[in-house]
C-alpha positions as CSV (number, residue, x, y, z in Angstrom):
1,M,-21.1,174.5,-126.3
2,G,-24.4,173.4,-124.4
3,T,-27.7,175.0,-125.8
4,S,-29.3,177.8,-123.9
5,I,-33.3,178.2,-123.7
6,D,-34.5,181.0,-124.8
7,W,-37.1,181.4,-121.4
8,H,-39.1,184.7,-123.1
9,T,-40.1,182.0,-126.2
10,V,-40.9,179.4,-124.3
11,G,-43.4,181.5,-122.3
12,L,-44.8,183.5,-125.3
13,V,-45.6,179.7,-125.9
14,A,-46.7,178.1,-123.4
15,I,-48.3,180.5,-121.7
16,P,-51.5,180.7,-124.3
17,I,-51.7,177.1,-125.0
18,A,-51.8,176.2,-121.8
19,M,-54.7,179.1,-121.3
20,V,-56.5,177.5,-124.7
21,F,-56.0,174.0,-122.7
22,G,-57.6,175.3,-119.7
23,L,-60.4,177.0,-121.8
24,L,-61.4,173.5,-123.8
25,V,-61.7,171.6,-120.6
26,A,-64.3,174.5,-118.9
27,T,-66.0,174.1,-122.4
28,F,-66.3,170.7,-122.0
29,F,-67.9,171.0,-118.3
30,V,-70.0,173.6,-119.6
31,V,-71.4,171.8,-122.2
32,R,-71.9,169.1,-120.4
33,E,-74.3,171.2,-117.6
34,I,-76.0,172.2,-120.2
35,I,-77.1,169.0,-121.8
36,R,-77.9,167.8,-118.2
37,H,-79.7,170.4,-116.8
38,Q,-80.4,172.4,-119.9
39,R,-79.6,175.3,-117.9
40,L,-76.8,177.7,-118.6
41,S,-74.9,179.1,-114.8
42,V,-72.0,181.6,-114.6
43,L,-69.6,179.7,-115.7
44,G,-71.1,179.1,-118.5
45,C,-71.8,182.5,-119.4
46,F,-68.1,183.2,-118.7
47,I,-66.7,180.9,-121.1
48,V,-69.0,182.4,-123.5
49,L,-67.9,185.9,-123.2
50,I,-64.4,184.1,-123.0
51,W,-64.8,182.4,-126.9
52,G,-66.9,185.4,-127.8
53,G,-63.4,187.7,-127.4
54,A,-61.3,184.9,-128.6
55,I,-63.2,184.8,-132.0
56,Y,-63.6,188.8,-132.4
57,V,-59.7,189.3,-131.5
58,G,-59.1,186.4,-134.2
59,L,-61.4,188.3,-136.6
60,H,-60.2,191.9,-136.0
61,K,-56.0,190.8,-134.9
62,D,-55.4,193.3,-137.2
63,D,-56.6,196.2,-135.4
64,V,-56.1,194.8,-131.8
65,A,-52.0,193.7,-132.3
66,Q,-50.7,196.7,-134.1
67,P,-47.8,197.5,-132.0
68,S,-48.6,201.4,-130.6
69,A,-46.4,204.4,-131.8
70,P,-43.5,205.6,-130.0
71,Q,-44.1,208.1,-127.8
72,T,-42.3,211.3,-129.2
73,S,-41.6,214.8,-127.1
74,S,-41.7,218.0,-128.6
75,S,-40.2,219.2,-126.0
76,S,-36.6,217.7,-127.0
77,P,-35.7,218.2,-131.0
78,E,-32.8,216.9,-130.8
79,K,-33.7,213.2,-130.8
80,T,-32.0,210.7,-133.2
81,A,-33.9,208.6,-135.7
82,G,-33.4,205.8,-133.4
83,E,-35.2,207.3,-130.3
84,L,-38.1,208.4,-132.6
85,F,-38.4,204.8,-134.2
86,P,-36.1,202.0,-133.1
87,S,-34.8,199.1,-134.1
88,E,-36.5,196.9,-131.7
89,V,-39.9,198.2,-132.8
90,A,-38.8,197.3,-136.4
91,K,-37.8,194.1,-135.4
92,M,-41.2,193.3,-133.8
93,V,-42.8,194.1,-136.7
94,V,-40.9,191.8,-138.7
95,L,-41.1,188.5,-136.2
96,R,-45.2,189.2,-136.9
97,R,-43.9,187.9,-140.1
98,L,-41.6,185.2,-140.0
99,R,-42.6,181.2,-140.1
100,D,-40.4,180.8,-136.3
101,P,-40.0,183.5,-135.2
102,G,-37.6,182.3,-132.4
103,S,-34.8,181.2,-134.7
104,A,-34.6,184.7,-135.9
105,E,-31.2,186.5,-136.3
106,F,-30.8,190.1,-136.8
107,G,-28.1,191.5,-138.6
108,R,-27.4,195.1,-138.1
109,V,-30.5,197.4,-138.0
110,N,-30.0,201.0,-139.3
111,V,-32.7,203.8,-138.4
112,Y,-32.7,206.7,-140.5
113,G,-35.3,209.5,-139.6
114,D,-34.1,211.8,-142.9
115,R,-35.6,209.9,-145.6
116,K,-38.6,211.1,-148.1
117,L,-41.4,209.0,-149.5
118,K,-43.2,210.7,-152.2
119,G,-42.3,213.9,-151.2
120,K,-43.0,213.4,-147.3
121,A,-40.8,212.7,-144.9
122,V,-40.6,209.1,-143.3
123,R,-38.0,207.7,-140.8
124,V,-37.2,203.9,-141.9
125,A,-35.2,201.2,-140.7
126,C,-33.2,198.7,-143.1
127,G,-31.8,195.6,-142.0
128,S,-31.5,191.9,-142.7
129,V,-32.7,188.5,-140.8
130,N,-31.9,185.2,-141.1
131,A,-34.6,182.9,-139.9
132,K,-35.9,179.2,-140.4
133,N,-38.1,178.0,-142.9
134,G,-40.9,175.7,-142.8
135,F,-38.5,173.0,-143.3
136,G,-36.3,174.1,-139.6
137,G,-33.4,175.1,-142.1
138,Y,-32.1,178.6,-141.9
139,T,-32.8,180.5,-144.8
140,G,-30.0,183.1,-145.4
141,F,-29.9,187.0,-144.9
142,T,-32.9,188.3,-146.0
143,D,-33.1,192.5,-146.4
144,F,-36.3,194.2,-145.0
145,L,-37.1,197.5,-144.4
146,V,-39.5,199.3,-141.9
147,I,-41.2,202.2,-142.3
148,D,-43.0,203.6,-139.4
149,E,-45.8,205.4,-140.6
150,G,-48.3,202.5,-139.9
151,Y,-45.3,199.9,-139.5
152,R,-45.5,199.0,-143.4
153,L,-42.9,195.5,-143.8
154,F,-41.4,195.4,-147.1
155,M,-38.9,191.9,-147.1
156,N,-36.8,191.1,-150.9
157,G,-37.5,188.2,-152.0
158,G,-41.5,188.6,-152.3
159,D,-43.2,187.2,-155.8
160,D,-43.1,190.9,-157.2
161,N,-39.6,192.0,-155.8
162,S,-39.1,195.3,-157.8
163,V,-41.4,197.5,-155.2
164,F,-38.9,196.4,-152.6
165,V,-36.3,197.2,-154.7
166,S,-37.2,200.1,-155.5
167,L,-37.9,200.9,-151.6
168,W,-34.6,199.6,-150.5
169,N,-32.3,201.6,-152.8
170,G,-34.5,204.9,-152.9
171,L,-34.6,205.1,-148.7
172,C,-31.6,202.4,-147.7
173,A,-28.6,202.1,-150.0
174,G,-26.8,205.1,-151.4
175,K,-26.4,208.8,-150.7
176,H,-29.5,210.8,-149.6
177,S,-29.5,214.6,-148.7
């Protein structure tokens, strides 16, 4: 059995690297121009704006990179929990936390729209994921849950696992009314 290449993942890695490399080369020429001529050209202004934008996004990445909430229609009340909060959204939230997102293998992901958290109705996605760690080895399947409000992710195996266990038992395991 041959290995297959995930071109989507390759593109997600290669394109930003190429963009950063191009920006570094352009920055080199702008700095050289400033040193030689002691002025800033239109290209130089453009490069300064790009670096400023990159710094802003880096400082505010949590504000900029949040996934948008799925659109819901009030005209169709018979939508399932999965249509309101798809498992793909939960998987995207989990992938953002992993060290090697390209290696992720998801088990079954169940989406529930009838759960309550602190007396408030919430939608939750419960599932498991296996991915490579920093040493390149798979860690084994780890349970996770994503609450749709704020796309909050909780994974099994943290330092204080009591929060995860409590949420998992209350939202994912057992019978619910």
